[in-house]
C-alpha positions as a Markdown table, in Angstrom:
| # | Residue | x | y | z |
|---|---|---|---|---|
| 1 | Met | -34.0 | -34.3 | -3.0 |
| 2 | Asn | -32.4 | -31.4 | -1.2 |
| 3 | Thr | -35.2 | -28.9 | -0.4 |
| 4 | Glu | -33.1 | -26.6 | 1.8 |
| 5 | Lys | -33.8 | -23.0 | 1.0 |
| 6 | Val | -30.6 | -21.1 | 0.1 |
| 7 | Pro | -30.5 | -17.7 | 1.7 |
| 8 | Cys | -30.1 | -14.8 | -0.7 |
| 9 | Asp | -29.5 | -11.2 | 0.3 |
| 10 | Asp | -30.2 | -9.9 | -3.2 |
| 11 | Glu | -33.7 | -8.6 | -3.7 |
| 12 | Leu | -35.4 | -7.8 | -7.0 |
| 13 | Lys | -36.1 | -4.1 | -6.9 |
| 14 | Ile | -38.4 | -2.2 | -9.3 |
| 15 | Ile | -37.4 | 1.4 | -9.8 |
| 16 | Met | -39.8 | 3.8 | -11.3 |
| 17 | Ala | -38.4 | 6.0 | -14.1 |
| 18 | Lys | -39.9 | 9.1 | -12.6 |
| 19 | Gly | -37.7 | 8.6 | -9.5 |
| 20 | Ile | -34.4 | 8.6 | -11.4 |
| 21 | Glu | -32.5 | 11.8 | -11.4 |
| 22 | Glu | -30.9 | 12.6 | -14.7 |
| 23 | Lys | -27.2 | 13.5 | -14.8 |
| 24 | Glu | -24.9 | 14.9 | -17.5 |
| 25 | Val | -22.3 | 12.6 | -19.2 |
| 26 | Lys | -18.7 | 13.7 | -18.5 |
| 27 | Trp | -16.3 | 13.1 | -21.3 |
| 28 | Leu | -12.6 | 12.3 | -21.5 |
| 29 | Trp | -12.8 | 12.9 | -25.2 |
| 30 | Tyr | -16.1 | 14.3 | -26.6 |
| 31 | Pro | -18.0 | 12.6 | -28.2 |
| 32 | Tyr | -15.9 | 9.4 | -28.3 |
| 33 | Ile | -14.7 | 8.4 | -24.8 |
| 34 | Pro | -16.9 | 9.1 | -21.7 |
| 35 | Phe | -15.7 | 8.9 | -18.1 |
| 36 | Gly | -17.1 | 6.0 | -16.1 |
| 37 | Lys | -17.9 | 3.8 | -19.1 |
| 38 | Leu | -16.3 | 1.1 | -21.0 |
| 39 | Thr | -15.0 | 2.0 | -24.5 |
| 40 | Leu | -14.2 | -0.7 | -27.1 |
| 41 | Leu | -11.9 | 0.1 | -30.0 |
| 42 | Gln | -12.5 | -2.6 | -32.6 |
| 43 | Gly | -10.7 | -3.1 | -35.9 |
| 44 | Asp | -8.7 | -5.5 | -38.1 |
| 45 | Pro | -5.0 | -6.2 | -37.4 |
| 46 | Gly | -2.8 | -3.5 | -38.8 |
| 47 | Asp | -5.5 | -0.8 | -38.8 |
| 48 | Gly | -3.6 | 1.2 | -36.2 |
| 49 | Lys | -5.6 | 0.6 | -33.0 |
| 50 | Ser | -2.5 | 0.4 | -30.8 |
| 51 | Lys | -0.9 | 3.4 | -32.5 |
| 52 | Leu | -4.1 | 5.4 | -31.9 |
| 53 | Ile | -4.2 | 4.4 | -28.2 |
| 54 | Leu | -0.6 | 5.3 | -27.6 |
| 55 | Asn | -1.0 | 8.7 | -29.3 |
| 56 | Leu | -4.0 | 9.4 | -27.0 |
| 57 | Ile | -1.8 | 8.4 | -24.0 |
| 58 | Ala | 0.9 | 10.8 | -25.2 |
| 59 | Met | -1.6 | 13.6 | -25.3 |
| 60 | Leu | -3.1 | 12.8 | -21.9 |
| 61 | Thr | 0.1 | 12.4 | -20.1 |
| 62 | Asn | 1.5 | 15.6 | -21.5 |
| 63 | Gly | -1.6 | 17.6 | -20.9 |
| 64 | Glu | -2.3 | 18.3 | -24.5 |
| 65 | Ser | -5.7 | 18.9 | -26.1 |
| 66 | Leu | -7.2 | 15.9 | -27.8 |
| 67 | Pro | -8.0 | 15.9 | -31.5 |
| 68 | Phe | -10.9 | 18.1 | -32.6 |
| 69 | Thr | -10.9 | 19.9 | -29.3 |
| 70 | Asp | -9.1 | 23.0 | -28.0 |
| 71 | Glu | -9.9 | 22.4 | -24.3 |
| 72 | Pro | -6.8 | 22.8 | -22.0 |
| 73 | Arg | -6.2 | 20.0 | -19.6 |
| 74 | Glu | -3.8 | 18.9 | -16.8 |
| 75 | Pro | -1.6 | 15.8 | -17.4 |
| 76 | Ile | -3.2 | 12.7 | -16.0 |
| 77 | Lys | -2.0 | 9.2 | -15.1 |
| 78 | Val | -2.6 | 6.3 | -17.4 |
| 79 | Ile | -2.3 | 2.6 | -16.8 |
| 80 | Tyr | -1.6 | 0.7 | -20.0 |
| 81 | Gln | -2.1 | -3.1 | -20.0 |
| 82 | Thr | -1.3 | -5.4 | -22.8 |
| 83 | Thr | -1.0 | -9.2 | -23.2 |
| 84 | Glu | 0.0 | -9.2 | -26.9 |
| 85 | Asp | 2.9 | -7.0 | -27.7 |
| 86 | Asp | 6.3 | -7.2 | -26.1 |
| 87 | Lys | 7.2 | -4.1 | -23.9 |
| 88 | Glu | 10.9 | -3.9 | -24.9 |
| 89 | Asp | 10.6 | -4.1 | -28.7 |
| 90 | Thr | 7.1 | -2.9 | -29.4 |
| 91 | Ile | 5.3 | -1.0 | -26.6 |
| 92 | Val | 8.1 | 1.3 | -25.3 |
| 93 | Pro | 9.5 | 2.2 | -28.7 |
| 94 | Arg | 5.9 | 3.1 | -29.9 |
| 95 | Phe | 5.3 | 4.9 | -26.7 |
| 96 | Asn | 8.5 | 7.0 | -27.0 |
| 97 | Ala | 7.9 | 7.7 | -30.7 |
| 98 | Ser | 4.5 | 9.1 | -29.8 |
| 99 | Gly | 6.2 | 11.7 | -27.5 |
| 100 | Ser | 4.5 | 10.4 | -24.3 |
| 101 | Asp | 5.6 | 11.3 | -20.8 |
| 102 | Gly | 6.9 | 7.9 | -19.6 |
| 103 | Ser | 7.7 | 9.1 | -16.1 |
| 104 | Leu | 4.2 | 8.2 | -14.9 |
| 105 | Phe | 4.6 | 4.7 | -16.1 |
| 106 | Asp | 7.9 | 4.4 | -14.2 |
| 107 | Leu | 6.2 | 5.7 | -11.0 |
| 108 | Met | 3.3 | 3.2 | -11.3 |
| 109 | Asp | 5.9 | 0.3 | -11.2 |
| 110 | Met | 7.2 | 1.7 | -8.0 |
| 111 | Leu | 3.8 | 1.7 | -6.4 |
| 112 | Leu | 2.7 | -1.8 | -7.6 |
| 113 | Asn | 6.0 | -3.6 | -7.1 |
| 114 | Lys | 5.9 | -5.9 | -4.0 |
| 115 | Arg | 9.5 | -7.3 | -4.2 |
| 116 | Glu | 11.5 | -6.9 | -1.0 |
| 117 | Asp | 14.9 | -5.2 | -0.7 |
| 118 | Met | 14.3 | -2.8 | -3.5 |
| 119 | Leu | 16.0 | 0.6 | -3.9 |
| 120 | Tyr | 14.6 | 3.1 | -6.4 |
| 121 | Val | 16.9 | 6.0 | -7.4 |
| 122 | Val | 15.3 | 8.8 | -9.4 |
| 123 | Asp | 17.0 | 11.9 | -10.6 |
| 124 | Glu | 14.5 | 14.9 | -10.6 |
| 125 | Leu | 11.5 | 13.0 | -9.5 |
| 126 | Glu | 9.2 | 15.9 | -10.2 |
| 127 | Lys | 10.2 | 16.2 | -13.9 |
| 128 | Ser | 7.1 | 16.8 | -16.1 |
| 129 | Leu | 4.8 | 16.3 | -13.1 |
| 130 | His | 2.6 | 18.8 | -11.3 |
| 131 | Pro | 3.7 | 19.4 | -7.7 |
| 132 | Lys | 0.4 | 18.0 | -6.4 |
| 133 | Leu | 0.9 | 14.8 | -8.4 |
| 134 | Thr | 4.4 | 14.4 | -7.1 |
| 135 | Glu | 3.2 | 14.9 | -3.5 |
| 136 | Arg | 0.4 | 12.4 | -4.1 |
| 137 | Phe | 2.8 | 9.8 | -5.4 |
| 138 | Leu | 5.1 | 10.2 | -2.4 |
| 139 | Arg | 2.3 | 9.7 | 0.0 |
| 140 | Leu | 1.0 | 6.6 | -1.9 |
| 141 | Phe | 4.5 | 5.2 | -2.0 |
| 142 | Met | 4.9 | 5.4 | 1.8 |
| 143 | Gln | 1.4 | 4.1 | 2.4 |
| 144 | Leu | 1.7 | 1.1 | 0.1 |
| 145 | His | 5.2 | 0.1 | 1.2 |
| 146 | Lys | 4.9 | 1.0 | 4.9 |
| 147 | Glu | 5.8 | -2.5 | 6.2 |
| 148 | Glu | 8.2 | -3.5 | 3.3 |
| 149 | Arg | 11.9 | -3.3 | 2.9 |
| 150 | Met | 11.7 | -0.8 | 0.0 |
| 151 | Gln | 13.5 | 2.6 | -0.3 |
| 152 | Leu | 13.1 | 5.6 | -2.6 |
| 153 | Leu | 16.1 | 7.9 | -3.1 |
| 154 | Phe | 15.5 | 10.9 | -5.3 |
| 155 | Thr | 16.7 | 14.4 | -6.2 |
| 156 | Thr | 14.4 | 17.3 | -6.7 |
| 157 | His | 14.2 | 21.1 | -7.3 |
| 158 | Glu | 10.5 | 21.2 | -6.1 |
| 159 | Ser | 10.6 | 22.9 | -2.7 |
| 160 | Ser | 6.8 | 22.6 | -2.1 |
| 161 | Ile | 7.1 | 18.9 | -1.3 |
| 162 | Met | 9.6 | 19.7 | 1.5 |
| 163 | Asp | 6.9 | 19.0 | 4.1 |
| 164 | Gln | 7.2 | 17.4 | 7.6 |
| 165 | Ser | 3.8 | 15.8 | 7.2 |
| 166 | Ile | 5.5 | 13.7 | 4.4 |
| 167 | Phe | 9.1 | 13.4 | 5.6 |
| 168 | Arg | 11.0 | 13.2 | 8.9 |
| 169 | Arg | 13.7 | 15.8 | 9.3 |
| 170 | Asp | 16.4 | 13.1 | 8.9 |
| 171 | Glu | 14.9 | 12.1 | 5.6 |
| 172 | Ile | 15.5 | 15.5 | 3.9 |
| 173 | Trp | 19.1 | 16.2 | 2.8 |
| 174 | Phe | 20.7 | 19.2 | 1.2 |
| 175 | Ile | 23.7 | 19.5 | -1.2 |
| 176 | Glu | 25.7 | 22.6 | -1.8 |
| 177 | Arg | 29.1 | 23.4 | -3.3 |
| 178 | Asn | 31.8 | 25.0 | -1.1 |
| 179 | Ser | 34.6 | 27.4 | -2.0 |
| 180 | Asp | 36.7 | 24.4 | -3.1 |
| 181 | Asn | 34.0 | 23.3 | -5.6 |
| 182 | Ala | 33.4 | 20.2 | -3.5 |
| 183 | Ser | 29.8 | 19.1 | -2.7 |
| 184 | Val | 28.8 | 19.1 | 0.9 |
| 185 | Ile | 25.8 | 17.0 | 2.1 |
| 186 | Tyr | 23.9 | 17.6 | 5.3 |
| 187 | Ser | 20.6 | 16.7 | 6.8 |
| 188 | Leu | 17.7 | 19.0 | 7.8 |
| 189 | Asp | 17.8 | 17.3 | 11.2 |
| 190 | Arg | 20.8 | 19.4 | 12.2 |
| 191 | Phe | 18.5 | 22.5 | 12.2 |
| 192 | Lys | 16.1 | 21.1 | 14.8 |
| 193 | Glu | 13.1 | 22.7 | 13.2 |
| 194 | Arg | 9.6 | 22.7 | 14.9 |
| 195 | Tyr | 7.2 | 20.3 | 13.3 |
| 196 | Asp | 4.9 | 23.1 | 12.3 |
| 197 | Lys | 7.7 | 25.0 | 10.4 |
| 198 | Val | 6.9 | 25.8 | 6.8 |
| 199 | Leu | 10.1 | 24.3 | 5.4 |
| 200 | Ser | 9.6 | 25.3 | 1.7 |
| 201 | Lys | 9.4 | 29.0 | 2.7 |
| 202 | Ala | 12.4 | 28.8 | 5.0 |
| 203 | Tyr | 14.4 | 27.0 | 2.3 |
| 204 | Leu | 13.7 | 29.6 | -0.3 |
| 205 | Glu | 14.7 | 32.3 | 2.2 |
| 206 | Gly | 18.1 | 30.7 | 2.4 |
| 207 | Arg | 17.9 | 29.3 | 6.0 |
| 208 | Tyr | 19.3 | 25.9 | 5.1 |
| 209 | Gly | 21.7 | 26.9 | 2.3 |
| 210 | Ala | 21.8 | 24.9 | -0.9 |
| 211 | Ile | 20.4 | 27.7 | -3.0 |
| 212 | Pro | 22.0 | 29.8 | -5.7 |
| 213 | Val | 23.2 | 33.3 | -4.7 |
| 214 | Phe | 23.7 | 35.8 | -7.5 |
| 215 | Ser | 25.7 | 39.0 | -7.5 |
| 216 | Thr | 25.1 | 41.9 | -9.9 |
| 217 | Phe | 26.8 | 42.2 | -13.3 |
| 218 | Asp | 26.4 | 44.7 | -16.0 |
| 219 | Phe | 26.3 | 42.6 | -19.2 |
| 220 | Ala | 26.1 | 45.7 | -21.3 |
| 221 | Arg | 29.7 | 46.6 | -20.3 |
| 222 | Ala | 31.1 | 43.1 | -21.0 |
| 223 | Thr | 33.6 | 43.3 | -23.8 |
| 224 | Ser | 33.7 | 39.6 | -24.6 |
| 225 | Gln | 32.2 | 36.2 | -23.8 |
| 226 | Ala | 35.3 | 35.5 | -21.6 |
| 227 | Asp | 34.3 | 38.4 | -19.3 |
| 228 | Val | 30.8 | 36.9 | -18.8 |
| 229 | Leu | 32.2 | 33.4 | -18.2 |
| 230 | Ala | 34.8 | 34.7 | -15.7 |
| 231 | His | 32.1 | 36.6 | -13.8 |
| 232 | Ile | 29.9 | 33.5 | -13.6 |
| 233 | Ser | 32.8 | 31.5 | -12.2 |
| 234 | Asp | 33.5 | 34.2 | -9.6 |
| 235 | Asp | 29.8 | 34.4 | -8.8 |
| 236 | Cys | 29.7 | 30.7 | -8.1 |
| 237 | His | 32.7 | 30.9 | -5.8 |
| 238 | Asp | 31.2 | 33.9 | -4.1 |
| 239 | Ser | 28.0 | 32.0 | -3.5 |
| 240 | Ala | 29.8 | 29.0 | -2.1 |
| 241 | Glu | 31.9 | 31.2 | 0.3 |
| 242 | Arg | 28.7 | 32.8 | 1.7 |
| 243 | Ile | 26.8 | 29.5 | 2.3 |
| 244 | Ser | 29.6 | 26.9 | 2.5 |
| 245 | Val | 29.0 | 26.3 | 6.2 |
| 246 | Pro | 25.3 | 25.2 | 6.8 |
| 247 | Arg | 23.6 | 27.5 | 9.2 |
| 248 | Glu | 22.4 | 25.7 | 12.3 |
| 249 | Glu | 19.8 | 26.7 | 14.9 |
| 250 | Glu | 21.0 | 29.7 | 16.8 |
């Protein structure tokens, strides 16, 4: 018989009720789904469990008030895991029909994917996302794929994420249209900015180009839609002529 005593780090602790500090329950959806707890939704097949869950996801990802509440909320990220329904013919069609913001699901795949030699191309990365959520995603992407052969190429209109604590100067590129209506692409690196420069402010001030420039027009005096369209066309050409040559460090 083996009588060797097996070491155990766990100790039985007795906690007196009077030493426990009460705390308030925080709710995702009062009084149905609390934060920090497990919630089980049970029902017979066909009762609509999946439909209810997907509709809740739609509201949460779009920042809408949940049923029976009028509390405003910010959009949140949701991870949806299923081992039963097929994603192409069941999950995604139901998800889209519920009006959910699927961009968060797409971004999660970029974070969790570990395959090498991947290039993700996203048009308007910040679409339907709060600027802070977009920034958080970018930092996570770089952190999780730091040693991997994976690249993210995206366009954006969100100037607040133009930050040298996130990107190197040669990772930020601008596009603007010249007087010939041809697109010109150039890097922030050509401006040789200091590392403490507030890029978003300088960009909006027009330092790097690639911003719309508007001239004045008296719409009240326009005699036809053709006059308005002609002015818009001239306005675009005028903008391009003013900023067609990117301004470098003086």
